[in-house]
Every structure is written in C-alpha cells, then in structure tokens.
C-alpha atoms as an extended CHARMM CRD file, in Angstrom:
* protein
*
       119  EXT
         1         1  MET       CA             -2.2160000000       15.1890000000        1.7060000000  PROA      1               0.0000000000
         2         2  THR       CA             -2.6880000000       12.7420000000        4.9740000000  PROA      2               0.0000000000
         3         3  CYS       CA             -1.3230000000        9.3820000000        5.2720000000  PROA      3               0.0000000000
         4         4  MET       CA             -2.6060000000        7.2700000000        7.9210000000  PROA      4               0.0000000000
         5         5  VAL       CA             -0.6250000000        4.1030000000        9.4140000000  PROA      5               0.0000000000
         6         6  THR       CA             -2.3550000000        1.1750000000       11.1600000000  PROA      6               0.0000000000
         7         7  GLU       CA             -1.0200000000       -2.1800000000       12.2290000000  PROA      7               0.0000000000
         8         8  ILE       CA             -3.2990000000       -5.0810000000       12.0310000000  PROA      8               0.0000000000
         9         9  ALA       CA             -2.6560000000       -8.3430000000       13.4590000000  PROA      9               0.0000000000
        10        10  ASP       CA              0.1880000000       -8.0120000000       15.4270000000  PROA      10              0.0000000000
        11        11  GLY       CA              1.8810000000       -5.7950000000       12.6880000000  PROA      11              0.0000000000
        12        12  LYS       CA              1.7260000000       -8.3360000000        9.7930000000  PROA      12              0.0000000000
        13        13  VAL       CA             -1.0900000000       -6.6430000000        7.8270000000  PROA      13              0.0000000000
        14        14  ILE       CA             -0.2060000000       -2.9580000000        7.2430000000  PROA      14              0.0000000000
        15        15  GLU       CA             -3.4220000000       -0.7050000000        6.0880000000  PROA      15              0.0000000000
        16        16  VAL       CA             -2.4320000000        2.2760000000        5.1270000000  PROA      16              0.0000000000
        17        17  GLU       CA             -4.8550000000        5.4480000000        4.0570000000  PROA      17              0.0000000000
        18        18  LEU       CA             -3.8990000000        7.7400000000        1.5180000000  PROA      18              0.0000000000
        19        19  THR       CA             -6.2110000000       11.3730000000        0.8610000000  PROA      19              0.0000000000
        20        20  GLY       CA             -5.0520000000       13.6910000000       -1.6800000000  PROA      20              0.0000000000
        21        21  LYS       CA             -1.7570000000       13.8890000000       -3.4450000000  PROA      21              0.0000000000
        22        22  LEU       CA              1.1470000000       11.5780000000       -2.0250000000  PROA      22              0.0000000000
        23        23  THR       CA              4.0150000000       13.2820000000       -1.3840000000  PROA      23              0.0000000000
        24        24  LYS       CA              7.3130000000       12.4430000000       -0.2960000000  PROA      24              0.0000000000
        25        25  GLU       CA              6.4580000000       13.4470000000        3.6620000000  PROA      25              0.0000000000
        26        26  ALA       CA              3.6780000000       10.3820000000        3.3990000000  PROA      26              0.0000000000
        27        27  TYR       CA              6.7250000000        8.2520000000        2.7580000000  PROA      27              0.0000000000
        28        28  GLU       CA              8.5190000000        9.4050000000        6.0780000000  PROA      28              0.0000000000
        29        29  VAL       CA              5.2190000000        8.1130000000        8.0990000000  PROA      29              0.0000000000
        30        30  PHE       CA              4.8250000000        5.0910000000        6.3150000000  PROA      30              0.0000000000
        31        31  VAL       CA              8.0770000000        3.7230000000        5.3150000000  PROA      31              0.0000000000
        32        32  PRO       CA              9.3960000000        3.1990000000        8.5550000000  PROA      32              0.0000000000
        33        33  ALA       CA              6.2830000000        1.8230000000       10.0490000000  PROA      33              0.0000000000
        34        34  THR       CA              6.7410000000       -0.4160000000        7.2360000000  PROA      34              0.0000000000
        35        35  GLU       CA             10.0550000000       -1.2030000000        7.5480000000  PROA      35              0.0000000000
        36        36  ALA       CA              9.9440000000       -2.1560000000       11.1830000000  PROA      36              0.0000000000
        37        37  GLN       CA              6.9400000000       -4.9690000000       10.7820000000  PROA      37              0.0000000000
        38        38  ILE       CA              9.1570000000       -6.3290000000        7.8970000000  PROA      38              0.0000000000
        39        39  GLU       CA             12.1210000000       -6.3640000000       10.0060000000  PROA      39              0.0000000000
        40        40  LYS       CA              9.5940000000       -8.4470000000       12.4360000000  PROA      40              0.0000000000
        41        41  HSD       CA              7.9500000000      -10.7340000000       10.6030000000  PROA      41              0.0000000000
        42        42  GLY       CA              9.6340000000      -10.7220000000        7.0970000000  PROA      42              0.0000000000
        43        43  LYS       CA              6.6170000000      -10.4020000000        4.8020000000  PROA      43              0.0000000000
        44        44  VAL       CA              4.0780000000       -8.6360000000        5.2290000000  PROA      44              0.0000000000
        45        45  ARG       CA              0.8960000000       -7.6840000000        3.8490000000  PROA      45              0.0000000000
        46        46  MET       CA             -0.6260000000       -4.7150000000        2.7820000000  PROA      46              0.0000000000
        47        47  LEU       CA             -3.8080000000       -2.8610000000        2.3390000000  PROA      47              0.0000000000
        48        48  VAL       CA             -3.6820000000        0.5410000000        1.0180000000  PROA      48              0.0000000000
        49        49  ILE       CA             -7.1470000000        2.7870000000        0.8210000000  PROA      49              0.0000000000
        50        50  LEU       CA             -6.9490000000        5.3410000000       -1.5630000000  PROA      50              0.0000000000
        51        51  SER       CA             -9.7100000000        8.4780000000       -0.9890000000  PROA      51              0.0000000000
        52        52  ASP       CA            -10.0860000000       11.4990000000       -3.3710000000  PROA      52              0.0000000000
        53        53  PHE       CA             -5.7160000000       10.2180000000       -4.4870000000  PROA      53              0.0000000000
        54        54  HSD       CA             -4.9330000000       12.5740000000       -6.9420000000  PROA      54              0.0000000000
        55        55  GLY       CA             -1.5020000000       10.4730000000       -7.4900000000  PROA      55              0.0000000000
        56        56  TRP       CA              2.3790000000       11.6640000000       -6.8250000000  PROA      56              0.0000000000
        57        57  ASP       CA              4.6980000000       14.2740000000       -6.4570000000  PROA      57              0.0000000000
        58        58  MET       CA              8.1230000000       13.6050000000       -8.0360000000  PROA      58              0.0000000000
        59        59  GLY       CA              9.7900000000       13.5110000000       -4.5380000000  PROA      59              0.0000000000
        60        60  ALA       CA              6.6940000000       10.7440000000       -3.7000000000  PROA      60              0.0000000000
        61        61  LEU       CA              7.1870000000        8.7130000000       -7.4390000000  PROA      61              0.0000000000
        62        62  TRP       CA             10.9470000000        8.6250000000       -6.3000000000  PROA      62              0.0000000000
        63        63  GLU       CA             10.5450000000        7.0830000000       -2.6570000000  PROA      63              0.0000000000
        64        64  ASP       CA              8.3400000000        4.7520000000       -3.9360000000  PROA      64              0.0000000000
        65        65  LEU       CA             10.2220000000        3.0680000000       -6.6390000000  PROA      65              0.0000000000
        66        66  LYS       CA             13.4240000000        3.4820000000       -4.3100000000  PROA      66              0.0000000000
        67        67  PHE       CA             10.4510000000        1.0330000000       -1.4250000000  PROA      67              0.0000000000
        68        68  ASP       CA              9.8210000000       -1.3730000000       -4.6190000000  PROA      68              0.0000000000
        69        69  VAL       CA             12.9970000000       -2.2050000000       -5.1900000000  PROA      69              0.0000000000
        70        70  LYS       CA             13.8670000000       -2.5420000000       -1.5690000000  PROA      70              0.0000000000
        71        71  HSD       CA             11.0080000000       -4.7870000000       -0.3360000000  PROA      71              0.0000000000
        72        72  PHE       CA             10.3150000000       -6.8080000000       -3.9760000000  PROA      72              0.0000000000
        73        73  ASN       CA              9.7250000000       -9.8470000000       -1.6270000000  PROA      73              0.0000000000
        74        74  HSD       CA              9.1080000000       -8.6480000000        1.2510000000  PROA      74              0.0000000000
        75        75  ILE       CA              5.3090000000       -7.6310000000        0.8830000000  PROA      75              0.0000000000
        76        76  GLU       CA              2.7080000000      -10.9770000000        0.3590000000  PROA      76              0.0000000000
        77        77  LYS       CA             -0.3060000000       -9.3940000000       -0.6580000000  PROA      77              0.0000000000
        78        78  LEU       CA             -1.2970000000       -6.3620000000       -1.7730000000  PROA      78              0.0000000000
        79        79  ALA       CA             -4.7710000000       -4.9940000000       -1.5970000000  PROA      79              0.0000000000
        80        80  ILE       CA             -5.4080000000       -1.6590000000       -3.2010000000  PROA      80              0.0000000000
        81        81  VAL       CA             -8.8090000000       -0.2990000000       -2.5340000000  PROA      81              0.0000000000
        82        82  GLY       CA            -10.2100000000        2.5970000000       -4.8720000000  PROA      82              0.0000000000
        83        83  GLU       CA            -12.6600000000        4.7070000000       -6.3500000000  PROA      83              0.0000000000
        84        84  SER       CA            -11.8470000000        4.8700000000       -9.7140000000  PROA      84              0.0000000000
        85        85  LYS       CA            -10.6310000000        3.1540000000      -12.6980000000  PROA      85              0.0000000000
        86        86  TRP       CA             -7.1510000000        4.6050000000      -12.7650000000  PROA      86              0.0000000000
        87        87  GLU       CA             -7.2050000000        3.1920000000       -9.3000000000  PROA      87              0.0000000000
        88        88  LYS       CA             -7.4770000000       -0.1760000000      -10.4320000000  PROA      88              0.0000000000
        89        89  GLY       CA             -5.1170000000        0.1490000000      -13.3160000000  PROA      89              0.0000000000
        90        90  MET       CA             -2.8290000000        0.5530000000      -10.6880000000  PROA      90              0.0000000000
        91        91  ALA       CA             -2.8920000000       -2.9980000000       -9.4390000000  PROA      91              0.0000000000
        92        92  LEU       CA             -1.8810000000       -3.6710000000      -12.9970000000  PROA      92              0.0000000000
        93        93  PHE       CA              1.1510000000       -1.2900000000      -12.5130000000  PROA      93              0.0000000000
        94        94  CYS       CA              2.5690000000       -2.7930000000       -9.2410000000  PROA      94              0.0000000000
        95        95  ARG       CA              3.1830000000       -6.3490000000      -10.9660000000  PROA      95              0.0000000000
        96        96  PRO       CA              6.4360000000       -5.8200000000      -11.9900000000  PROA      96              0.0000000000
        97        97  PHE       CA              7.8570000000       -4.5200000000       -8.9920000000  PROA      97              0.0000000000
        98        98  THR       CA              6.5040000000       -6.8450000000       -6.2260000000  PROA      98              0.0000000000
        99        99  THR       CA              6.4090000000      -10.9120000000       -6.0820000000  PROA      99              0.0000000000
       100       100  ALA       CA              2.9150000000      -10.0300000000       -3.9420000000  PROA      100             0.0000000000
       101       101  SER       CA             -0.7230000000      -11.3580000000       -4.9190000000  PROA      101             0.0000000000
       102       102  ILE       CA             -1.9600000000       -7.9550000000       -5.7820000000  PROA      102             0.0000000000
       103       103  LYS       CA             -6.0590000000       -7.6140000000       -5.6750000000  PROA      103             0.0000000000
       104       104  TYR       CA             -8.0400000000       -4.5220000000       -6.9280000000  PROA      104             0.0000000000
       105       105  PHE       CA            -11.4540000000       -3.6360000000       -4.4760000000  PROA      105             0.0000000000
       106       106  ASP       CA            -13.9390000000       -0.9370000000       -5.0500000000  PROA      106             0.0000000000
       107       107  LYS       CA            -14.5680000000        1.6210000000       -1.8570000000  PROA      107             0.0000000000
       108       108  ALA       CA            -17.5890000000        0.0430000000       -1.5130000000  PROA      108             0.0000000000
       109       109  ASP       CA            -15.7060000000       -3.4690000000       -1.2160000000  PROA      109             0.0000000000
       110       110  LEU       CA            -13.8160000000       -2.7570000000        1.5990000000  PROA      110             0.0000000000
       111       111  ASP       CA            -14.9350000000       -5.0890000000        3.9090000000  PROA      111             0.0000000000
       112       112  ALA       CA            -14.0440000000       -7.5430000000        1.2340000000  PROA      112             0.0000000000
       113       113  ALA       CA            -10.3070000000       -7.0380000000        0.9560000000  PROA      113             0.0000000000
       114       114  ARG       CA            -10.0400000000       -6.4900000000        4.7190000000  PROA      114             0.0000000000
       115       115  THR       CA            -11.0700000000      -10.1990000000        4.2020000000  PROA      115             0.0000000000
       116       116  TRP       CA             -8.9380000000      -11.3390000000        1.5280000000  PROA      116             0.0000000000
       117       117  ILE       CA             -5.7030000000       -9.5910000000        3.0610000000  PROA      117             0.0000000000
       118       118  GLN       CA             -5.9040000000      -11.8970000000        6.2300000000  PROA      118             0.0000000000
       119       119  GLU       CA             -6.7020000000      -14.9160000000        4.3710000000  PROA      119             0.0000000000
C-alpha cells in the first residue's frame, strides 16, 4: 500500500494517490495533511487516484468512517479516478457521507478530473 498526498492551489485541492490495499497507516499520512488544509481553508477539494486498488482492511475502513463523519461538510468536491467498474461505484457509495459534489473519472481522463476539481 502506498499513499501519496500532494497539495495543489495553495492546499485548497488535495490530490491523494492510493495503490494496493488501503490500511490504517495510510490514514495516518493523509488525514493530518487534509485536516491542516481544512483548518486553513474551511473547505477543500479532493482528487483521489486509485491505482491497482484492492479496497480497505478493517482498520482503514474504521478510519474512513470516522473521517467521513467528522468532515461531512468540509469536502467541497470529490473526484475519484480509477480503473474498474467497482471503483466507479464508490462515487455512488460516498454520496450519503458527504455534501461534496462527487464525480468519477476513468484513469485515462485524469487531466479532465484535475480540470473539474479546480473549476
């Protein structure tokens, strides 16, 4: 599992690239970085890029639920970029947990996702 976090547009856009199976340790990387930008800007936009993604382990799922509840109103836009049909379904699954506008993009459309998240 790898987790890379990049801040764009002075931290208002957070790009998170996840590879493999999401673990609790990945949340220890991206949650503090995201919360620092929420503190600074009030609301942020997230672009999540899934590469060879294999879902969550139980520790990561719990961390994800805690993050979603705590930051229900802090994510303004969420772009999910992936490679498979089930990843596309994640965009629908996320809707009840956030007030963000959510859109799925295929990996080939990464540039379009980056444009949409900054519009």
